[in-house]
N, C-alpha and C positions, 0 to 999 in steps of 0.2 A: 649461506647470511642473505634474504631478500633483501634490497636495497629502497628504501619508502621514499618516495616522493615529496620532500619536504611541502607545508604550506607557506607561501611567501604571501605579501601584504606588501600595499606602498602606501606611505603614510606624510604627513609632515613635521619637522623636529619642532617641537615649540619649547624645550628646557634643554639644555645643554651644562649644566653648572658641576654637576657632578665630576669624578674622573672616570673615564671609560664608561659611563653611563649617559643615557639619553631617554625622554620623556616624547615619545611620536603620537601624534592625536589621528585618528582615524575617522573621518568624516563619511557619514553615510545617511540617505534620507529614507524615513518610512511613510508609509500611508496609514493618517489615523483610522483607527477602525471604524468611530461613529459619524465624524464629521466629513472623511474624503480628503482632507488637507494633508500635502506630504509637510512632514515634521523634520527638520535636519536636528540628528543627532551627533553626539561626539565620543568616541572612547580611547581612553590615556592607556598607552601601556608602552612599560618599562623595557627599555632595550641596550643590550652588550653592545660597546663599541671600542671593541680593542687597540684599536690606534687613535683614538679621539678623532676619527673622520670626519662627523657630524657637527653641523654649526646650527644655530637657531634659523629657521626659515627653510634649510634645505628640506628637498623630495629625497625619501631615502629608501630603499626596498629594504625590507627585514625579512626573517626566516625562525619558525619556531626552532628551537634549541633544548638541550638540559636546562635546566632550573640553575642558573648561574648564583644568584640570592632568593630573597624571600619575595621580591617584588620582580623579578627581569626572567621572562622562561622565552627570551626572543633574541636574537641577535642579528646586525648589522652586516647587511651584503655588500650594499654600494651605494653611494650617491649618485641616483639617478641626474638631479639639478640640483647647485649650489645657489644658497640664496643670493639676490641682487644687493649689492652692498652700496647704501648712498652715500 
């Protein structure tokens, strides 16, 4: 069996309300086709967090995986940087 390299992304946790669940925002910029101005876009991804490690504001690395639920298709790999507490 061949091992495939899993797709990984880095994003910021925007919600950590549910048990073992996170919402991660992936922000990127695209050039507008007509006006040439760069527009900021954001995608929200549902992430499975088995050990409840992530918190709001944390920068996390996530990887593709099997479907855990209707909306969760990604899992938490590691917390890159914890959020600064005020």
